[in-house]
C-alpha positions, -999 to 999 in steps of 0.1 A, spaced: -713 807 -542 -724 816 -506 -755 815 -514 -753 779 -525 -730 760 -501 -752 776 -470 -787 761 -490 -759 727 -498 -754 722 -459 -782 733 -443 -803 705 -469 -774 681 -455 -777 655 -427 -746 649 -425 -711 672 -422 -693 677 -461 -657 674 -466 -649 710 -490 -641 681 -520 -677 670 -517 -696 704 -514 -670 719 -550 -686 683 -568 -717 691 -557 -718 730 -568 -701 723 -592 -670 751 -585 -633 738 -574 -621 731 -541 -601 760 -543 -633 787 -553 -648 767 -526 -629 769 -493 -628 810 -495 -671 807 -496 -664 786 -469 -637 803 -447 -659 835 -453 -687 819 -441 -676 805 -413 -663 844 -406 -698 850 -407 -712 826 -381 -730 804 -407 -711 773 -405 -687 752 -385 -661 728 -393 -657 697 -376 -631 671 -373 -641 635 -394 -621 606 -394 -591 634 -395 -606 653 -420 -622 690 -421 -662 681 -429 -680 706 -428 -721 719 -414 -741 745 -398 -736 763 -369 -754 744 -337 -759 773 -312 -761 763 -278 -784 783 -253 -768 809 -241 -758 820 -280 -800 820 -285 -806 834 -254 -783 866 -259 -796 863 -303 -837 874 -288 -820 896 -264 -800 920 -289 -833 922 -311 
């Protein structure tokens, strides 16, 4: 399930709501929420507010984060 959510968000140009994600991959909203929170904890996705509602997208990395990750490799 996590892979499906991540792949979906990776292929979308715009952030999606939890409901949209659940519908697109054929799971319940509650299960989608659990998957989204886990992916957020892992730093793979982030939540953004759009018109007062939470939407999800692949986490955007800033330059400082990218440089730090390269140094750690």
